[in-house]
C-alpha positions as CSV (number, residue, x, y, z in Angstrom):
1,M,-18.6,22.8,7.4
2,G,-16.7,20.8,4.8
3,E,-17.0,17.1,3.9
4,T,-15.7,14.2,6.0
5,F,-13.1,11.8,4.8
6,I,-12.0,8.6,6.5
7,I,-8.4,7.4,5.8
8,T,-7.8,3.7,6.3
9,R,-4.0,3.6,5.6
10,P,-1.5,2.7,8.3
11,A,-0.5,5.8,10.2
12,E,3.0,6.1,8.6
13,D,1.4,6.2,5.1
14,A,-1.6,8.5,5.8
15,G,0.2,11.8,5.9
16,R,-0.2,12.9,2.3
17,F,-4.0,12.2,2.3
18,I,-4.5,13.9,5.7
19,A,-2.6,17.0,4.6
20,A,-4.7,17.2,1.4
21,V,-8.0,16.9,3.2
22,E,-7.0,19.5,5.8
23,R,-5.6,21.8,3.1
24,A,-9.0,21.7,1.4
25,G,-10.8,22.6,4.7
26,H,-12.5,19.3,5.3
27,E,-12.6,17.0,8.3
28,V,-10.5,13.8,8.3
29,L,-11.1,10.8,10.6
30,R,-8.3,8.2,11.0
31,A,-9.2,4.5,10.9
32,P,-6.0,2.6,10.1
33,L,-7.0,-1.0,9.2
34,L,-3.5,-2.3,9.3
35,S,-0.5,-1.6,11.5
36,I,3.0,-2.5,10.4
37,R,5.3,-4.7,12.5
38,F,8.9,-4.9,11.4
39,R,10.7,-8.2,12.0
40,E,13.7,-8.0,14.2
41,D,15.2,-11.4,13.2
42,V,15.7,-10.8,9.5
43,A,18.6,-12.9,8.1
44,L,19.7,-11.9,4.6
45,P,21.5,-14.3,2.3
46,D,25.1,-13.3,1.6
47,A,24.9,-12.2,-2.0
48,D,26.0,-9.5,-4.4
49,W,22.5,-8.2,-5.2
50,Q,21.8,-6.9,-8.7
51,A,18.6,-5.2,-7.5
52,V,16.0,-5.1,-4.7
53,A,12.3,-5.5,-5.6
54,I,10.2,-3.2,-3.4
55,T,6.5,-3.6,-3.7
56,S,5.6,-1.5,-0.7
57,A,7.1,1.5,1.0
58,N,7.4,-0.7,4.1
59,G,9.9,-2.9,2.3
60,A,12.2,0.1,2.0
61,R,11.5,1.1,5.6
62,A,12.4,-2.4,6.7
63,I,15.7,-2.3,4.8
64,A,16.5,1.1,6.4
65,R,16.3,-0.6,9.8
66,L,18.8,-3.4,9.0
67,P,22.3,-3.3,10.3
68,G,24.7,-3.3,7.4
69,R,22.2,-2.0,5.0
70,E,24.9,-0.2,3.1
71,R,25.7,-3.2,1.1
72,I,22.1,-3.6,0.1
73,V,21.4,0.0,-0.9
74,R,24.3,-0.2,-3.4
75,A,22.1,-2.3,-5.6
76,R,19.3,-0.8,-7.7
77,A,15.9,-0.6,-6.2
78,V,12.8,-1.4,-8.4
79,T,9.9,0.3,-6.7
80,V,6.1,0.0,-7.1
81,G,5.3,3.7,-7.1
82,P,6.0,7.2,-5.7
83,A,5.7,6.3,-2.0
84,S,8.0,3.3,-2.2
85,T,10.4,5.4,-4.3
86,Q,10.6,8.1,-1.7
87,A,11.0,5.4,1.0
88,A,13.8,3.8,-1.0
89,K,15.6,7.2,-1.3
90,D,15.2,7.7,2.5
91,A,16.7,4.2,3.0
92,G,19.8,5.2,1.0
93,F,19.2,3.8,-2.4
94,T,20.7,6.1,-5.1
95,T,19.7,4.1,-8.3
96,I,15.9,3.6,-8.4
97,I,13.7,2.3,-11.2
98,E,10.1,3.3,-10.5
99,S,7.5,1.0,-12.1
100,E,4.6,2.4,-14.0
101,G,1.3,0.9,-13.0
102,G,1.4,0.9,-9.2
103,D,1.1,-2.8,-8.5
104,V,3.2,-6.0,-8.2
105,R,2.5,-6.9,-11.8
106,A,4.1,-3.6,-12.9
107,V,7.2,-4.4,-10.8
108,I,7.5,-7.8,-12.4
109,A,7.1,-6.3,-15.9
110,T,9.7,-3.6,-15.2
111,I,12.3,-6.2,-13.9
112,K,11.7,-8.4,-17.0
113,A,12.2,-5.4,-19.3
114,R,15.0,-3.6,-17.5
115,L,17.2,-6.2,-15.8
116,D,19.2,-9.2,-17.0
117,P,18.8,-12.6,-15.3
118,A,22.5,-13.2,-15.7
119,A,23.6,-10.0,-13.9
120,G,23.0,-11.3,-10.4
121,P,20.4,-12.3,-7.9
122,L,17.4,-10.2,-6.8
123,L,16.4,-9.5,-3.3
124,Y,12.6,-9.3,-2.7
125,A,11.9,-7.2,0.4
126,S,8.6,-8.8,1.2
127,G,5.8,-8.6,3.7
128,A,4.4,-11.8,5.3
129,I,1.3,-11.6,3.0
130,T,1.7,-10.6,-0.6
131,R,-0.4,-10.2,-3.7
132,G,0.9,-11.7,-7.0
133,D,3.6,-14.2,-7.4
134,L,6.7,-12.0,-8.0
135,E,9.1,-14.7,-6.9
136,G,7.5,-17.4,-9.1
137,E,7.1,-15.4,-12.2
138,L,10.6,-13.9,-12.2
139,S,12.1,-17.3,-11.4
140,A,10.3,-18.7,-14.4
141,A,11.9,-15.9,-16.4
142,G,15.3,-17.0,-15.4
143,F,16.0,-14.7,-12.5
144,D,17.5,-15.8,-9.2
145,V,15.0,-14.3,-6.7
146,R,15.5,-14.5,-2.9
147,R,12.3,-13.5,-1.0
148,V,13.0,-12.3,2.5
149,V,10.0,-11.5,4.8
150,M,10.9,-8.3,6.6
151,Y,7.5,-7.1,8.0
152,E,3.9,-8.0,8.6
153,A,0.7,-6.0,8.5
154,I,-1.5,-6.7,11.6
155,R,-5.2,-6.1,11.0
156,A,-7.4,-3.9,13.2
157,E,-10.0,-5.7,15.3
158,R,-12.3,-2.7,15.7
159,L,-13.0,0.7,14.3
160,P,-12.1,3.9,16.3
161,D,-14.9,5.2,18.4
162,D,-15.1,8.6,16.6
163,V,-15.5,6.8,13.3
164,T,-18.3,4.6,14.4
165,A,-20.0,7.6,16.2
166,H,-19.9,9.6,13.0
167,M,-21.6,6.8,11.0
168,R,-24.1,6.0,13.7
169,A,-25.2,9.7,13.7
170,G,-26.1,9.2,10.0
171,R,-23.5,11.6,8.7
172,P,-22.0,11.0,5.3
173,A,-18.3,10.3,4.7
174,T,-15.9,9.3,1.9
175,V,-13.7,6.3,2.8
176,A,-10.4,6.0,1.1
177,L,-9.4,2.3,0.5
178,Y,-6.0,1.3,-0.9
179,S,-5.9,-2.5,-1.1
180,P,-8.2,-5.5,-1.5
181,R,-7.1,-6.6,2.0
182,S,-8.0,-3.3,3.6
183,A,-11.3,-3.3,1.8
184,T,-12.0,-6.8,3.1
185,I,-11.2,-5.7,6.7
186,W,-13.3,-2.6,6.3
187,A,-16.3,-4.6,5.2
188,E,-15.9,-7.1,8.0
189,L,-15.7,-4.4,10.6
190,L,-18.7,-2.5,9.2
191,R,-20.8,-5.7,9.4
192,R,-19.6,-6.4,12.9
193,E,-20.7,-3.0,14.0
194,D,-24.0,-3.3,12.1
195,L,-23.0,-0.3,9.9
196,S,-23.2,-1.8,6.4
197,A,-25.9,0.7,5.5
198,A,-24.0,3.8,6.7
199,R,-24.0,6.8,4.3
200,L,-20.6,6.2,2.7
201,T,-18.8,6.9,-0.5
202,H,-16.0,4.4,-1.1
203,A,-13.1,5.8,-3.0
204,C,-10.9,2.9,-4.2
205,L,-7.3,3.0,-5.4
206,S,-7.9,0.4,-8.1
207,A,-10.5,-1.7,-9.8
208,N,-9.5,-4.7,-7.6
209,V,-10.3,-2.7,-4.5
210,A,-13.6,-1.6,-5.9
211,A,-14.5,-5.2,-6.7
212,V,-14.0,-6.3,-3.1
213,V,-16.2,-3.4,-1.9
214,R,-19.0,-4.4,-4.3
215,E,-18.7,-8.1,-3.3
216,K,-18.4,-7.6,0.5
217,L,-20.8,-4.6,0.8
218,P,-23.5,-5.1,-1.8
219,A,-25.5,-2.3,-0.3
220,A,-22.8,0.2,-1.1
221,T,-24.2,2.6,-3.7
222,E,-21.3,5.0,-4.2
223,V,-18.1,3.2,-5.2
224,L,-15.5,5.3,-7.0
225,T,-12.4,3.9,-8.7
226,S,-9.3,6.0,-9.1
227,P,-8.3,6.5,-12.8
228,A,-4.8,5.2,-12.0
229,P,-3.6,3.1,-9.0
230,E,-1.7,6.0,-7.5
231,E,-2.5,8.2,-4.5
232,G,-2.2,11.4,-6.6
233,A,-4.8,10.2,-9.0
234,L,-7.1,9.2,-6.1
235,L,-6.7,12.7,-4.6
236,A,-7.4,14.4,-7.9
237,M,-10.6,12.3,-8.4
238,L,-11.8,13.5,-5.0
239,G,-10.9,17.1,-5.7
240,L,-8.1,17.1,-3.2
241,A,-5.1,17.6,-5.4
242,A,-2.9,20.6,-4.6
């Protein structure tokens, strides 16, 4: 029997990881730590957008749900990585600038390097909780940034029964963690279930995620950090790349 992997991403983002695990002949358990709720009452300012900052695939998915999105997707999209780039394409954007680095700071740097503050306002398709100060940093650089909250990520209050049963049986597993927030939720749920000492390898998308695991789960002995903050690099590190 192969290894067991636990994927903690929201269901709509977990497909690539699940497919890679199953292709390699391993077992995958689903434990989404966040679920995405799109807001129905989004009111966009009336503006001729220069570009749209998309720091999560959910930002692009939220735009795809908006009535009259045609006027938005005419602008350029500045995305955080491959997943948000694909979501932007699916939403109808045709001009997309993908940042290198896979985080909000990379999006900020790309906008500063590639766009002109005088060329028009920027729409920030945001979640309710964000990391980094995209709006503040770009405003300080002279850009007119309008942040619109389009979705929120609702945290899980318990782990799925099959996941807790696996750990209580003393079986090992590799847990894929993609954000500091999800790592925090994972640690809290493990402590609540008295599973902090479970036989787990934590595979983290970035050093920031790994730092949370080490802080919140000091007993964790196997903490791996992806060489780049991108899912393809994480899969390659785990031997799951196609």
